[in-house]
DOKOLTOR-772997 format. One record per atom (N, C-alpha, C, O, CB): residue in one letter; chain; atom name; x, y, z. Coordinates in steps of 0.1 Angstrom, whole numbers. Glycine has a CB too. Example, Ala and Ser with C-alpha at 12.3 -4.5 7.8 and 13.67 -1.06 7.14 Angstrom:
REM DOKOLTOR-772997
['a','A','N',[132,-57,78]] ['a','A','CA',[123,-45,78]] ['a','A','C',[132,-33,78]] ['a','A','O',[142,-33,85]] ['a','A','CB',[113,-45,90]] ['s','A','N',[128,-22,71]] ['s','A','CA',[137,-11,71]] ['s','A','C',[129,0,79]] ['s','A','O',[134,11,80]] ['s','A','CB',[141,-6,57]] 
END
This chain:
REM DOKOLTOR-772997
['m','A','N',[-235,-245,-91]] ['m','A','CA',[-220,-243,-90]] ['m','A','C',[-215,-253,-79]] ['m','A','O',[-220,-254,-68]] ['m','A','CB',[-216,-229,-86]] ['a','A','N',[-205,-261,-83]] ['a','A','CA',[-199,-271,-74]] ['a','A','C',[-192,-264,-62]] ['a','A','O',[-186,-253,-64]] ['a','A','CB',[-190,-280,-81]] ['r','A','N',[-192,-270,-51]] ['r','A','CA',[-185,-264,-39]] ['r','A','C',[-170,-266,-41]] ['r','A','O',[-165,-276,-46]] ['r','A','CB',[-189,-272,-26]] ['t','A','N',[-163,-255,-38]] ['t','A','CA',[-149,-255,-40]] ['t','A','C',[-141,-257,-27]] ['t','A','O',[-131,-263,-27]] ['t','A','CB',[-145,-242,-46]] ['f','A','N',[-146,-252,-16]] ['f','A','CA',[-139,-253,-3]] ['f','A','C',[-147,-260,7]] ['f','A','O',[-159,-261,7]] ['f','A','CB',[-136,-238,1]] ['s','A','N',[-140,-266,17]] ['s','A','CA',[-146,-273,28]] ['s','A','C',[-153,-263,37]] ['s','A','O',[-150,-251,38]] ['s','A','CB',[-136,-282,35]] ['d','A','N',[-163,-269,45]] ['d','A','CA',[-170,-261,55]] ['d','A','C',[-160,-255,65]] ['d','A','O',[-161,-244,70]] ['d','A','CB',[-181,-269,62]] ['h','A','N',[-150,-263,69]] ['h','A','CA',[-140,-259,78]] ['h','A','C',[-132,-247,73]] ['h','A','O',[-130,-238,81]] ['h','A','CB',[-130,-271,81]] ['f','A','N',[-128,-248,61]] ['f','A','CA',[-120,-236,55]] ['f','A','C',[-129,-224,55]] ['f','A','O',[-124,-213,58]] ['f','A','CB',[-115,-240,41]] ['l','A','N',[-141,-225,50]] ['l','A','CA',[-150,-214,50]] ['l','A','C',[-153,-208,63]] ['l','A','O',[-154,-195,65]] ['l','A','CB',[-164,-218,43]] ['k','A','N',[-154,-216,74]] ['k','A','CA',[-156,-211,87]] ['k','A','C',[-144,-204,92]] ['k','A','O',[-145,-193,98]] ['k','A','CB',[-159,-223,97]] ['q','A','N',[-132,-209,89]] ['q','A','CA',[-119,-202,92]] ['q','A','C',[-118,-189,85]] ['q','A','O',[-115,-179,92]] ['q','A','CB',[-107,-211,88]] ['q','A','N',[-122,-188,73]] ['q','A','CA',[-122,-176,66]] ['q','A','C',[-131,-165,71]] ['q','A','O',[-128,-153,73]] ['q','A','CB',[-125,-178,51]] ['r','A','N',[-143,-170,75]] ['r','A','CA',[-153,-161,81]] ['r','A','C',[-148,-155,94]] ['r','A','O',[-149,-143,96]] ['r','A','CB',[-167,-168,84]] ['e','A','N',[-141,-164,102]] ['e','A','CA',[-136,-159,115]] ['e','A','C',[-124,-149,112]] ['e','A','O',[-123,-139,119]] ['e','A','CB',[-130,-171,123]] ['r','A','N',[-116,-152,102]] ['r','A','CA',[-105,-143,99]] ['r','A','C',[-110,-129,94]] ['r','A','O',[-105,-119,98]] ['r','A','CB',[-96,-149,88]] ['l','A','N',[-120,-130,86]] ['l','A','CA',[-126,-117,81]] ['l','A','C',[-133,-109,92]] ['l','A','O',[-131,-97,92]] ['l','A','CB',[-137,-120,70]] ['l','A','N',[-140,-116,101]] ['l','A','CA',[-146,-109,112]] ['l','A','C',[-135,-102,121]] ['l','A','O',[-137,-91,126]] ['l','A','CB',[-155,-118,120]] ['l','A','N',[-124,-110,123]] ['l','A','CA',[-113,-104,131]] ['l','A','C',[-107,-92,125]] ['l','A','O',[-104,-82,131]] ['l','A','CB',[-103,-115,134]] ['l','A','N',[-105,-93,112]] ['l','A','CA',[-99,-82,104]] ['l','A','C',[-108,-70,105]] ['l','A','O',[-104,-58,107]] ['l','A','CB',[-96,-86,90]] ['k','A','N',[-121,-72,103]] ['k','A','CA',[-131,-61,104]] ['k','A','C',[-131,-55,118]] ['k','A','O',[-131,-42,119]] ['k','A','CB',[-145,-67,101]] ['e','A','N',[-130,-63,128]] ['e','A','CA',[-130,-57,142]] ['e','A','C',[-117,-49,144]] ['e','A','O',[-118,-38,150]] ['e','A','CB',[-130,-69,152]] ['q','A','N',[-106,-54,139]] ['q','A','CA',[-93,-47,140]] ['q','A','C',[-94,-33,133]] ['q','A','O',[-90,-23,139]] ['q','A','CB',[-82,-55,135]] ['i','A','N',[-99,-33,121]] ['i','A','CA',[-100,-20,114]] ['i','A','C',[-110,-11,121]] ['i','A','O',[-106,1,123]] ['i','A','CB',[-106,-22,100]] ['l','A','N',[-121,-16,126]] ['l','A','CA',[-130,-7,133]] ['l','A','C',[-124,-2,146]] ['l','A','O',[-127,10,149]] ['l','A','CB',[-143,-15,136]] ['n','A','N',[-117,-10,153]] ['n','A','CA',[-110,-5,165]] ['n','A','C',[-100,5,162]] ['n','A','O',[-99,15,170]] ['n','A','CB',[-104,-17,173]] ['t','A','N',[-92,3,152]] ['t','A','CA',[-82,13,148]] ['t','A','C',[-89,26,144]] ['t','A','O',[-84,37,148]] ['t','A','CB',[-74,8,136]] ['m','A','N',[-99,25,137]] ['m','A','CA',[-106,38,132]] ['m','A','C',[-113,45,144]] ['m','A','O',[-112,57,145]] ['m','A','CB',[-116,34,122]] ['s','A','N',[-118,37,153]] ['s','A','CA',[-125,44,164]] ['s','A','C',[-115,50,174]] ['s','A','O',[-118,59,182]] ['s','A','CB',[-134,34,172]] ['g','A','N',[-103,44,174]] ['g','A','CA',[-92,49,183]] ['g','A','C',[-87,62,178]] ['g','A','O',[-80,70,186]] ['g','A','CB',[-82,39,184]] ['r','A','N',[-89,66,166]] ['r','A','CA',[-84,78,160]] ['r','A','C',[-94,89,163]] ['r','A','O',[-106,87,163]] ['r','A','CB',[-81,77,145]] ['t','A','N',[-89,101,164]] ['t','A','CA',[-98,113,166]] ['t','A','C',[-97,121,153]] ['t','A','O',[-88,119,145]] ['t','A','CB',[-95,121,179]] ['d','A','N',[-105,131,153]] ['d','A','CA',[-104,141,141]] ['d','A','C',[-91,150,143]] ['d','A','O',[-88,157,133]] ['d','A','CB',[-116,149,140]] ['e','A','N',[-85,149,154]] ['e','A','CA',[-73,158,156]] ['e','A','C',[-62,155,146]] ['e','A','O',[-54,164,143]] ['e','A','CB',[-68,156,170]] ['d','A','N',[-61,143,141]] ['d','A','CA',[-51,140,131]] ['d','A','C',[-54,145,117]] ['d','A','O',[-45,145,109]] ['d','A','CB',[-48,125,131]] ['i','A','N',[-66,150,115]] ['i','A','CA',[-69,156,102]] ['i','A','C',[-73,170,102]] ['i','A','O',[-73,177,92]] ['i','A','CB',[-79,147,95]] ['v','A','N',[-76,175,114]] ['v','A','CA',[-80,189,115]] ['v','A','C',[-68,197,120]] ['v','A','O',[-61,193,129]] ['v','A','CB',[-92,191,125]] ['i','A','N',[-66,208,113]] ['i','A','CA',[-54,217,116]] ['i','A','C',[-59,229,123]] ['i','A','O',[-67,237,117]] ['i','A','CB',[-46,220,103]] ['s','A','N',[-55,231,135]] ['s','A','CA',[-58,244,142]] ['s','A','C',[-47,254,140]] ['s','A','O',[-36,250,138]] ['s','A','CB',[-61,241,158]] ['s','A','N',[-51,267,140]] ['s','A','CA',[-42,277,137]] ['s','A','C',[-30,278,147]] ['s','A','O',[-19,282,144]] ['s','A','CB',[-49,291,136]] ['d','A','N',[-33,274,160]] ['d','A','CA',[-22,274,170]] ['d','A','C',[-11,263,168]] ['d','A','O',[-1,264,174]] ['d','A','CB',[-28,273,183]] ['q','A','N',[-15,253,159]] ['q','A','CA',[-5,243,156]] ['q','A','C',[5,248,146]] ['q','A','O',[17,242,145]] ['q','A','CB',[-12,230,151]] ['i','A','N',[2,258,138]] ['i','A','CA',[10,262,127]] ['i','A','C',[18,275,131]] ['i','A','O',[12,285,133]] ['i','A','CB',[2,265,114]] ['v','A','N',[31,273,133]] ['v','A','CA',[39,284,137]] ['v','A','C',[47,290,126]] ['v','A','O',[48,302,123]] ['v','A','CB',[48,280,149]] ['e','A','N',[54,281,119]] ['e','A','CA',[62,285,108]] ['e','A','C',[58,277,95]] ['e','A','O',[50,268,96]] ['e','A','CB',[77,282,111]] ['d','A','N',[63,282,84]] ['d','A','CA',[60,276,71]] ['d','A','C',[64,261,71]] ['d','A','O',[56,252,66]] ['d','A','CB',[67,283,60]] ['g','A','N',[75,257,77]] ['g','A','CA',[79,243,78]] ['g','A','C',[70,235,86]] ['g','A','O',[66,224,83]] ['g','A','CB',[93,242,84]] ['d','A','N',[65,241,97]] ['d','A','CA',[55,234,106]] ['d','A','C',[42,232,98]] ['d','A','O',[36,222,99]] ['d','A','CB',[52,242,118]] ['q','A','N',[38,242,90]] ['q','A','CA',[26,241,82]] ['q','A','C',[27,230,72]] ['q','A','O',[18,222,70]] ['q','A','CB',[23,255,75]] ['a','A','N',[39,230,65]] ['a','A','CA',[41,219,55]] ['a','A','C',[40,205,61]] ['a','A','O',[34,196,56]] ['a','A','CB',[54,221,48]] ['q','A','N',[47,204,73]] ['q','A','CA',[47,191,79]] ['q','A','C',[33,187,84]] ['q','A','O',[29,175,83]] ['q','A','CB',[56,191,91]] ['t','A','N',[25,197,89]] ['t','A','CA',[12,195,93]] ['t','A','C',[3,190,82]] ['t','A','O',[-5,181,83]] ['t','A','CB',[6,207,100]] ['y','A','N',[4,196,70]] ['y','A','CA',[-3,192,59]] ['y','A','C',[1,178,54]] ['y','A','O',[-8,171,50]] ['y','A','CB',[-2,202,47]] ['i','A','N',[13,175,54]] ['i','A','CA',[18,162,51]] ['i','A','C',[12,151,60]] ['i','A','O',[6,141,55]] ['i','A','CB',[33,161,51]] ['n','A','N',[12,154,73]] ['n','A','CA',[6,145,83]] ['n','A','C',[-9,143,80]] ['n','A','O',[-14,132,82]] ['n','A','CB',[9,150,97]] ['q','A','N',[-15,154,77]] ['q','A','CA',[-30,154,74]] ['q','A','C',[-33,145,62]] ['q','A','O',[-42,137,62]] ['q','A','CB',[-35,168,72]] ['n','A','N',[-25,147,52]] ['n','A','CA',[-27,139,39]] ['n','A','C',[-24,124,42]] ['n','A','O',[-31,115,37]] ['n','A','CB',[-18,143,28]] ['v','A','N',[-14,121,50]] ['v','A','CA',[-11,107,53]] ['v','A','C',[-23,101,61]] ['v','A','O',[-27,90,59]] ['v','A','CB',[2,106,62]] ['s','A','N',[-28,108,71]] ['s','A','CA',[-39,104,79]] ['s','A','C',[-51,101,70]] ['s','A','O',[-58,91,72]] ['s','A','CB',[-42,113,90]] ['l','A','N',[-54,110,61]] ['l','A','CA',[-66,108,53]] ['l','A','C',[-64,97,43]] ['l','A','O',[-73,89,41]] ['l','A','CB',[-68,121,44]] ['g','A','N',[-52,95,38]] ['g','A','CA',[-49,83,30]] ['g','A','C',[-50,70,37]] ['g','A','O',[-56,60,32]] ['g','A','CB',[-34,84,25]] ['l','A','N',[-46,70,50]] ['l','A','CA',[-47,58,58]] ['l','A','C',[-62,55,61]] ['l','A','O',[-66,43,60]] ['l','A','CB',[-40,59,71]] ['r','A','N',[-70,65,64]] ['r','A','CA',[-84,63,66]] ['r','A','C',[-91,58,53]] ['r','A','O',[-99,49,54]] ['r','A','CB',[-91,76,70]] ['g','A','N',[-87,63,42]] ['g','A','CA',[-93,59,29]] ['g','A','C',[-90,44,26]] ['g','A','O',[-99,37,22]] ['g','A','CB',[-88,67,18]] ['r','A','N',[-77,40,29]] ['r','A','CA',[-74,26,27]] ['r','A','C',[-81,17,37]] ['r','A','O',[-85,6,33]] ['r','A','CB',[-58,24,28]] ['e','A','N',[-82,22,49]] ['e','A','CA',[-90,14,59]] ['e','A','C',[-104,12,55]] ['e','A','O',[-110,1,56]] ['e','A','CB',[-89,20,73]] ['l','A','N',[-110,23,50]] ['l','A','CA',[-124,22,46]] ['l','A','C',[-126,13,34]] ['l','A','O',[-135,5,33]] ['l','A','CB',[-130,36,42]] ['l','A','N',[-116,13,24]] ['l','A','CA',[-117,5,13]] ['l','A','C',[-115,-10,17]] ['l','A','O',[-122,-19,12]] ['l','A','CB',[-106,8,3]] ['r','A','N',[-106,-13,26]] ['r','A','CA',[-104,-26,31]] ['r','A','C',[-116,-31,38]] ['r','A','O',[-120,-43,36]] ['r','A','CB',[-91,-27,40]] ['l','A','N',[-122,-23,46]] ['l','A','CA',[-135,-26,53]] ['l','A','C',[-146,-30,43]] ['l','A','O',[-153,-39,45]] ['l','A','CB',[-139,-15,62]] ['k','A','N',[-147,-22,32]] ['k','A','CA',[-157,-25,22]] ['k','A','C',[-154,-39,16]] ['k','A','O',[-163,-46,13]] ['k','A','CB',[-157,-14,11]] ['e','A','N',[-141,-42,13]] ['e','A','CA',[-138,-54,7]] ['e','A','C',[-141,-66,16]] ['e','A','O',[-146,-77,12]] ['e','A','CB',[-123,-55,3]] ['i','A','N',[-138,-64,29]] ['i','A','CA',[-141,-74,39]] ['i','A','C',[-156,-77,40]] ['i','A','O',[-161,-88,41]] ['i','A','CB',[-136,-70,53]] ['e','A','N',[-164,-66,40]] ['e','A','CA',[-179,-67,40]] ['e','A','C',[-184,-75,28]] ['e','A','O',[-193,-83,29]] ['e','A','CB',[-185,-53,41]] ['h','A','N',[-178,-72,17]] ['h','A','CA',[-182,-79,4]] ['h','A','C',[-178,-94,5]] ['h','A','O',[-186,-102,1]] ['h','A','CB',[-175,-72,-8]] ['a','A','N',[-167,-97,10]] ['a','A','CA',[-163,-111,12]] ['a','A','C',[-172,-118,22]] ['a','A','O',[-176,-130,19]] ['a','A','CB',[-148,-112,17]] ['l','A','N',[-176,-112,32]] ['l','A','CA',[-186,-118,42]] ['l','A','C',[-199,-120,35]] ['l','A','O',[-206,-130,37]] ['l','A','CB',[-187,-109,54]] ['y','A','N',[-203,-110,27]] ['y','A','CA',[-216,-112,19]] ['y','A','C',[-215,-124,10]] ['y','A','O',[-224,-132,9]] ['y','A','CB',[-219,-99,11]] ['k','A','N',[-203,-126,3]] ['k','A','CA',[-201,-137,-6]] ['k','A','C',[-201,-150,1]] ['k','A','O',[-206,-160,-4]] ['k','A','CB',[-188,-135,-14]] ['l','A','N',[-196,-150,13]] ['l','A','CA',[-197,-162,22]] ['l','A','C',[-211,-166,24]] ['l','A','O',[-215,-178,23]] ['l','A','CB',[-189,-161,35]] ['e','A','N',[-220,-156,27]] ['e','A','CA',[-234,-159,30]] ['e','A','C',[-241,-163,17]] ['e','A','O',[-250,-172,18]] ['e','A','CB',[-241,-147,36]] ['a','A','N',[-237,-158,6]] ['a','A','CA',[-244,-160,-7]] ['a','A','C',[-239,-173,-13]] ['a','A','O',[-245,-178,-23]] ['a','A','CB',[-241,-149,-16]] ['g','A','N',[-228,-179,-8]] ['g','A','CA',[-223,-192,-13]] ['g','A','C',[-214,-190,-25]] ['g','A','O',[-211,-199,-33]] ['g','A','CB',[-234,-200,-17]] ['t','A','N',[-209,-177,-27]] ['t','A','CA',[-200,-175,-39]] ['t','A','C',[-186,-171,-35]] ['t','A','O',[-178,-166,-43]] ['t','A','CB',[-206,-164,-47]] ['y','A','N',[-183,-173,-22]] ['y','A','CA',[-170,-169,-17]] ['y','A','C',[-159,-178,-24]] ['y','A','O',[-161,-190,-26]] ['y','A','CB',[-169,-171,-2]] ['g','A','N',[-148,-171,-28]] ['g','A','CA',[-137,-179,-34]] ['g','A','C',[-139,-181,-49]] ['g','A','O',[-131,-189,-55]] ['g','A','CB',[-136,-192,-28]] ['i','A','N',[-149,-175,-55]] ['i','A','CA',[-151,-176,-70]] ['i','A','C',[-147,-163,-76]] ['i','A','O',[-151,-152,-72]] ['i','A','CB',[-166,-180,-73]] ['c','A','N',[-138,-163,-86]] ['c','A','CA',[-133,-151,-93]] ['c','A','C',[-144,-144,-99]] ['c','A','O',[-153,-150,-107]] ['c','A','CB',[-122,-155,-103]] ['e','A','N',[-145,-131,-97]] ['e','A','CA',[-156,-123,-103]] ['e','A','C',[-154,-120,-118]] ['e','A','O',[-163,-115,-124]] ['e','A','CB',[-157,-110,-95]] ['e','A','N',[-142,-123,-123]] ['e','A','CA',[-140,-121,-137]] ['e','A','C',[-142,-134,-145]] ['e','A','O',[-148,-134,-156]] ['e','A','CB',[-126,-115,-140]] ['t','A','N',[-136,-144,-140]] ['t','A','CA',[-135,-157,-148]] ['t','A','C',[-145,-168,-143]] ['t','A','O',[-147,-178,-150]] ['t','A','CB',[-121,-162,-147]] ['d','A','N',[-151,-166,-131]] ['d','A','CA',[-160,-176,-125]] ['d','A','C',[-152,-189,-121]] ['d','A','O',[-158,-199,-118]] ['d','A','CB',[-171,-180,-134]] ['n','A','N',[-139,-188,-122]] ['n','A','CA',[-130,-199,-117]] ['n','A','C',[-128,-198,-102]] ['n','A','O',[-128,-187,-97]] ['n','A','CB',[-117,-200,-125]] ['p','A','N',[-124,-209,-96]] ['p','A','CA',[-121,-208,-81]] ['p','A','C',[-108,-200,-79]] ['p','A','O',[-99,-201,-87]] ['p','A','CB',[-119,-222,-75]] ['i','A','N',[-108,-192,-69]] ['i','A','CA',[-96,-184,-65]] ['i','A','C',[-87,-194,-57]] ['i','A','O',[-93,-202,-49]] ['i','A','CB',[-100,-171,-56]] ['e','A','N',[-75,-194,-59]] ['e','A','CA',[-66,-203,-52]] ['e','A','C',[-67,-202,-37]] ['e','A','O',[-67,-191,-32]] ['e','A','CB',[-51,-200,-57]] ['k','A','N',[-67,-213,-30]] ['k','A','CA',[-68,-213,-16]] ['k','A','C',[-57,-205,-9]] ['k','A','O',[-59,-198,0]] ['k','A','CB',[-68,-228,-11]] ['k','A','N',[-45,-207,-14]] ['k','A','CA',[-33,-200,-9]] ['k','A','C',[-36,-184,-10]] ['k','A','O',[-32,-177,0]] ['k','A','CB',[-20,-203,-16]] ['r','A','N',[-41,-180,-21]] ['r','A','CA',[-44,-166,-22]] ['r','A','C',[-54,-161,-12]] ['r','A','O',[-53,-150,-6]] ['r','A','CB',[-49,-163,-37]] ['l','A','N',[-65,-169,-10]] ['l','A','CA',[-75,-165,0]] ['l','A','C',[-70,-166,14]] ['l','A','O',[-74,-158,23]] ['l','A','CB',[-87,-175,-2]] ['e','A','N',[-60,-175,17]] ['e','A','CA',[-54,-175,30]] ['e','A','C',[-46,-163,33]] ['e','A','O',[-46,-158,44]] ['e','A','CB',[-45,-187,31]] ['k','A','N',[-39,-157,22]] ['k','A','CA',[-32,-145,24]] ['k','A','C',[-40,-133,24]] ['k','A','O',[-38,-123,31]] ['k','A','CB',[-21,-144,13]] ['m','A','N',[-50,-133,15]] ['m','A','CA',[-59,-121,13]] ['m','A','C',[-73,-126,12]] ['m','A','O',[-79,-128,2]] ['m','A','CB',[-55,-114,-1]] ['p','A','N',[-80,-128,24]] ['p','A','CA',[-93,-134,25]] ['p','A','C',[-104,-126,18]] ['p','A','O',[-115,-132,16]] ['p','A','CB',[-97,-137,39]] ['w','A','N',[-101,-114,14]] ['w','A','CA',[-111,-106,8]] ['w','A','C',[-110,-106,-8]] ['w','A','O',[-116,-98,-15]] ['w','A','CB',[-111,-91,13]] ['a','A','N',[-100,-114,-13]] ['a','A','CA',[-97,-114,-27]] ['a','A','C',[-110,-116,-35]] ['a','A','O',[-118,-125,-32]] ['a','A','CB',[-87,-125,-31]] ['r','A','N',[-112,-108,-46]] ['r','A','CA',[-123,-110,-55]] ['r','A','C',[-119,-117,-68]] ['r','A','O',[-128,-123,-75]] ['r','A','CB',[-129,-96,-58]] ['l','A','N',[-106,-117,-71]] ['l','A','CA',[-101,-122,-84]] ['l','A','C',[-91,-133,-82]] ['l','A','O',[-83,-132,-72]] ['l','A','CB',[-96,-110,-92]] ['c','A','N',[-91,-142,-91]] ['c','A','CA',[-80,-152,-91]] ['c','A','C',[-67,-144,-96]] ['c','A','O',[-68,-133,-100]] ['c','A','CB',[-83,-164,-101]] ['i','A','N',[-56,-151,-94]] ['i','A','CA',[-43,-144,-96]] ['i','A','C',[-42,-139,-111]] ['i','A','O',[-37,-128,-113]] ['i','A','CB',[-31,-153,-93]] ['e','A','N',[-46,-147,-120]] ['e','A','CA',[-45,-144,-134]] ['e','A','C',[-54,-131,-137]] ['e','A','O',[-49,-122,-144]] ['e','A','CB',[-50,-155,-143]] ['a','A','N',[-66,-131,-132]] ['a','A','CA',[-75,-119,-135]] ['a','A','C',[-69,-107,-128]] ['a','A','O',[-70,-96,-133]] ['a','A','CB',[-89,-122,-130]] ['a','A','N',[-64,-109,-116]] ['a','A','CA',[-58,-97,-108]] ['a','A','C',[-46,-92,-116]] ['a','A','O',[-44,-79,-117]] ['a','A','CB',[-54,-102,-94]] ['e','A','N',[-37,-100,-121]] ['e','A','CA',[-26,-96,-129]] ['e','A','C',[-30,-88,-142]] ['e','A','O',[-24,-78,-145]] ['e','A','CB',[-17,-108,-133]] ['e','A','N',[-40,-93,-148]] ['e','A','CA',[-46,-87,-160]] ['e','A','C',[-51,-73,-157]] ['e','A','O',[-49,-63,-164]] ['e','A','CB',[-57,-95,-167]] ['e','A','N',[-58,-72,-145]] ['e','A','CA',[-64,-59,-141]] ['e','A','C',[-52,-49,-138]] ['e','A','O',[-53,-38,-141]] ['e','A','CB',[-73,-61,-129]] ['e','A','N',[-42,-54,-132]] ['e','A','CA',[-30,-46,-129]] ['e','A','C',[-24,-41,-142]] ['e','A','O',[-20,-29,-143]] ['e','A','CB',[-20,-53,-120]] ['r','A','N',[-22,-50,-151]] ['r','A','CA',[-16,-46,-164]] ['r','A','C',[-25,-35,-171]] ['r','A','O',[-19,-25,-176]] ['r','A','CB',[-15,-58,-173]] ['e','A','N',[-38,-37,-171]] ['e','A','CA',[-47,-27,-177]] ['e','A','C',[-46,-13,-170]] ['e','A','O',[-45,-3,-176]] ['e','A','CB',[-61,-32,-177]] ['t','A','N',[-45,-14,-157]] ['t','A','CA',[-44,-1,-149]] ['t','A','C',[-31,6,-152]] ['t','A','O',[-30,18,-153]] ['t','A','CB',[-45,-4,-134]] ['y','A','N',[-20,-2,-153]] ['y','A','CA',[-7,3,-156]] ['y','A','C',[-7,10,-169]] ['y','A','O',[-2,21,-171]] ['y','A','CB',[4,-8,-155]] ['y','A','N',[-12,3,-179]] ['y','A','CA',[-12,9,-193]] ['y','A','C',[-21,21,-194]] ['y','A','O',[-19,30,-202]] ['y','A','CB',[-17,-2,-203]] ['q','A','N',[-32,22,-186]] ['q','A','CA',[-41,34,-186]] ['q','A','C',[-33,45,-180]] ['q','A','O',[-35,57,-185]] ['q','A','CB',[-54,31,-178]] ['r','A','N',[-25,43,-170]] ['r','A','CA',[-18,54,-163]] ['r','A','C',[-6,59,-172]] ['r','A','O',[-4,71,-173]] ['r','A','CB',[-12,49,-150]] ['t','A','N',[0,50,-179]] ['t','A','CA',[12,53,-187]] ['t','A','C',[8,57,-201]] ['t','A','O',[16,63,-209]] ['t','A','CB',[22,42,-187]] ['g','A','N',[-4,53,-205]] ['g','A','CA',[-10,55,-218]] ['g','A','C',[-3,61,-228]] ['g','A','O',[-7,63,-239]] ['g','A','CB',[-21,61,-217]] 
END
């Protein structure tokens, strides 16, 4: 497979991915279980209970997205090591440099990502 990106660009991307990974890990380690565990003394009224459950769901959703993003970053770092970074996993075509600069963990070129979104949309609305 022909090289698509310069060593300089790949080094920049590795540094960006490592920084993003560090930020996510710092954010996650700064959180405690208090934002997802509900103690009975926190719940006084039904309105308080509803708000507490909403806050809990938001916190769990944020953690889930952070874990997913961390997984994607780890995968991108693996692809950098394997020499396959920046290659679309669907089409084997290079992913646009601009896309990688915005989203360094991208697995798909824009065309494949759009197709995947369309398929997901049609499955939901089926």
